[in-house]
N, C-alpha and C positions, 0 to 999 in steps of 0.2 A: 958182680952181682948175678944171681940166677934165681929162677922161680922153683918152688918145691914141686909143683905139678902144673899142668896146663890150665887148671881152673883159676890160678892166681893171675892169669893174663886177661881175664874177662873185664871189660870196662875200660874207661879212660880212652875212648876212641877219639880220633881227631876231628876238628872242624876244618873244612877246606872251602875256600871261596869259589863260588861259581862265577866264571868270568865271561864266557861267550854266549851261552844260551840266555842269560838274564841281562845282557848288556843294554837292552832298551828300558829296563826298569830303573826307577829313580833312586833305588836303595841298594844296600849290600845284602847279598844272599849267600849264606854258607850252608854246607851240607854236613850233617853229623854222620860220619861214615862207620856204620855199625858192622860193615864187612870186615873190619879190623879185629873183631872178636875171634877167638880161636875156632869157633864153629861157623864163622863167616856170617853171622846174623845177630840182630838185636835180641833174639830169643835165648841166647846164651845167658843173658841177665836173669831171665825168669826161670830157666831150668834149674840152676843151682839154688835159687831162692825157694822154689816150691819143694825141692827135695829136702833142703835143710830144715825148712819149717815143718815138713811132715815127719822128719826124724825127731825133732824136738817134741812133737805132740804124740809120738808113738804110732802115727798112721803108716809109717814106712819102717819096717823092721829089717834087721840084717838078713841078707840072702833073698830079699823080696823081689817081686817082679813089678816093673812100672808099665802100666797100660795107659796109652793116651791116644786121643784122636788129634791128628796134626796134619797141616799142609806140608810139613817137611822140616821147617826150621825149628819149631819147638821140639820136634823129635831129636834133632841134633843137639839142641840145648840141654835136653835131658840125658842123651846118650853119653856125652862126655863125662859128666859127674858120675853117671852110672858105672862107667869103666873104672874110674878112680876108686869108687866106693864099693864096687862088687855087686851091682844089681843087674838083673836081666831086664831087657826092654822089649815090649811088643807095641808097635805103633800101627794105628789104623788111619788110612788116608783115603783120598778120593781119586778116581781115575782121570780127573782133569789136571792133577799135579804133574809137574815135569818129571820125566824119567830120571833126570840127574839127581833130583831130591831123593827119590826112592833108592837109587844106587848108593848114594852117600850114606843113607841110614843103614843099609846092609853092610857098607864098608866098615862101620864102627860096631858091628856085631848085633844090630837090632833085627828083629823079625818084623816084616812089613805085610800088612793085610790091606788090600785095595777094595774099596767099596764104590758103588755107582754114585755119581754126582747128582744126577737129576731125579732125586727122590727127596721127599720132605724130611725134616729133622726127626719126626716121630716114627718114620717108616723103619721097620726092623732091619732093613738093609743099609740104612744111612750110617755114615761113619760115627756120628754121635751115638746112635743106638748100639752099634756093634762094640764100640770101645767100652761103653757103660756095662753091657752084658758080660763081656769078657772079664772085667774087673770084679764083678760080683761072683762069677763062676770059678775064678782061679784062686786057690788058697794063697795066703800071704802076698796079696797084690795091692798095689796103690794106684788109684786113678787121680792124677793131678788135676784134671779138668781145668785147663787153662782159661776157659771162658768165664767160669764162675769162681775160681779160686783167687781170692783177693791178694794172695802173695804175688801174683802177677803184677797187679797195680803197685803194690808196695815196693817191688824191685826197682821200678822206675822212679818212684818217689825218693828212694834211698840212693840211687846212683845216677840215672840219666838226667834228672832235673838238676841236682847239684853240679854235675859236670858242665852242663850247658850254661848255667848261671855263672860259674867261675870262668869258663873259657871265653865267654863274651864280656867278662868284666862287668856284669850286671846291666849290659846295654841292650840285651835282646828285647825286641818289640813284638815279634810274631813267632809262633812255633807252629810248624806245619807237619802233619804226619798222617799216614794212612791209618784207617780204623778197621780192625778185624775183631780181635778179642776185646780191644779197647784198653788194655792194660798200659801200653806204651803212652798213648796220648793222655789218658786220665791221670796216671801216676806222675808223669812229667808235668802236666798242667797244674796239678795240685801244688806241687813244690813251687813252680814258677809264679803262680798267682798269689801264693802266700808271700813271696818276695816282692811282687809288684802286680797288683790286681789289674793294672791297665794292659798287661801283656795279652795280645790276641792269640787265641788258640783256634786254628783252622784244621778241621778233620777232613780227610779226603776219602770219599766214598766212590762206589762204582754203580753203574746202571745194572739193576737186578738185585740190589740190596735195599734193605728197609731203613737204614739209619737216617738219611737226610729227611725224609718225609716225617718219620717219627719225631725227630728233633724239632721240626717246624710246626707240627700239628698235634703231636701227642697220639697220633693214630698209628697202630700197627696194621699196615695195609698189605694184605697178601697179594694184591694185584701188582705190587712193586717187585715181587719175587719172580725171577726168571733166570735161566742159565746165563752165565757170563764167563769170560776166559781169563780175566785178570786174576792173578794169584795173590793171596796174602791179605786182601782187604775186602770189606763188604761182608754182610751176613744175612741169613734168613731167620735169625733169632736175635734176641736182645740179651747179650751177655751181661752178667752182673758187674763185670769190670768196666763197662762203659758208663762213665759219669757224665750224663748229658748236660748237667748244670755247669760243667767246667769248659765245655766246648762252645765257642762263640758262633761258629758257622760250619756247615758241612758243604763241601763242593764235590759234585759228581764229575767223573772223568770217564770217557768211553774207553772200551778195550783198545780200539785202534790208536787213539791218542796216547794211551799209556805205553803201548808197545813201541810206537815210533819214538816217543821221548826216551825210552830206555836205550834205544840205539843211539840217539843223539848224544846222550850223556857220555857214552863211551867214545864216540867219534869226535865230539867237540870239546869235551872237558878232560878226556883221558882217565875218567873214573869208571871202573867196571862195576856198575851197580845193577840191582835186580829190578824186576817188573814193577813192584809197588813204588820204587823210587821214581820210575817214569811217571806213574800216576801222581805222585806227590808234587813233582816239579811242574808237570802239566797243569795240575790244579792251581798251583801258585800263579802261573802265567794267566790263567783264566780270571784270576782275582787282581790283576795288575792295577786296575783303576782304584783299588783300595789302598795302594801303597804310596808313600811319599818320601821325599828326601830326608835322610836322617834315620830312616827305619833300618833295623838290623833283623833280618829274617833267618831263622834256623829251620832248615828242612831236613827231616830225618830220612836217610837212605838206609833201609832196613837190612838189606842183604847183598850178596855178591852176584855178579853176572853169570858166574859159572853154573848157577842153578838153572839157567835158562838158555843154554847154548843150543838146545834142540828146538827152541821156540822163538824167542825174541831175536836171536842171532842166527836163525836158520832161514835163509831167503825163501826156500821152497815152502816151509811151513807158513811164513808170513804171507806169501802170495796166495796160498790156498784159502786163506781167510780174508782176502781182499785188502790186506794191510799194505801191500806193495804192488807196484805195477806188475802185470802178469807176464810181460816179456822179459826174459833174462838178458843180461848184457853179454854180447859176443865180442870176439877180437875185432871183427869188422866194425862194430859200434865204436870201439876204442880208436881204431885207425881213422874213422871219419870225424872224430871230435876235433873241433877247431883248436881247442886248448890242449890237445894231447902233447905230451912231452916226448923225449927220446925214448923209444921202446924197442927192445930186442924181442923178436917173435920167431918161434920155431913152429914148423908145420902150419904155415899160413894156408895151405891147401885145405885144411879142415874147414875153413871159413870163406875162402875166395873161390868161386866157381871157375872151372877151367884149369886149375892148377893141380896137377897130379903129383908133382915132385915136392919134396920137402925143401923149404927155402929158409936160409938164414939171412936176415937183412936187418938193417937199422932203418927206422922210419923217422924222417924229419918232416914235420908238419909244414904245409903251405909251400912246399917246394924249396924251402930254404937250404942253402949250402953251409 
């Protein structure tokens, strides 16, 4: 058996049990690993859906140009079908997005325009404004507008929701996902709540975003808006794809907690997941008192760790932002650890004062022979 093209491999991503990080919880927690999509993120699902819906309605014509504002993953989700179908792509992003995301968009032939992060959505320099303007100025162009295009939400109603329901054999009790455009959580929630209205839907937000307060009070509070580092979740606008009536609770997670959890997921679970996955799992742990024996929690891991090697997995970057201890580990630190194992060290003189020669030696802790 083979697939006719890469687009046929989108979806049917696995559920994997989280064993170590959640061992203190009374319930089973599984992750929906969207990194298994060909573009390594959940946004592959909406890219093909928005394009095919636009083709059917005549908004996207042969030889057209796709112009979109994206944090990176939606760009990849659009770029792959664009390659297969013969469209040009221009993506507008912000300067807070990881270099890896921009490089990957260029790797699949897209043109990338970078805009400042710290401007309002109505500012002509914002990536919202720039992408809209380009789409109106360029002939034969299509602006998917993932924030307000309800094909985004529909993609998850048609695929993510049914997959989770079938994979859990209808036993799911909670669905946890980061909220950005709102399509993932709203589309999935709609399907799941139609199957079982008692399923709890928890949205993960970040500090600097308007979602949580708006959900709880109905007030769009601009004082809630300020710069944050977490990628892929939170907004300073209210996208049409967010159906607040389907979301039972919003939980905010700090940048630091999100990035540290992202690293824990790789080290403790062997799952190479992205930044918003750290937010989602950290948010779930903050809600641990709401869980009980017999619950089955599905947490959506939206993308792959490779998008964040220069940030979450870069010790220097993490230390500069106060997310890690400022003092880097040296060979001498390792030698002094009581629990150090057998270590072969070359050029100990780099770390031990008074030694000018290079030394080959085996270190056996506590003077043991």
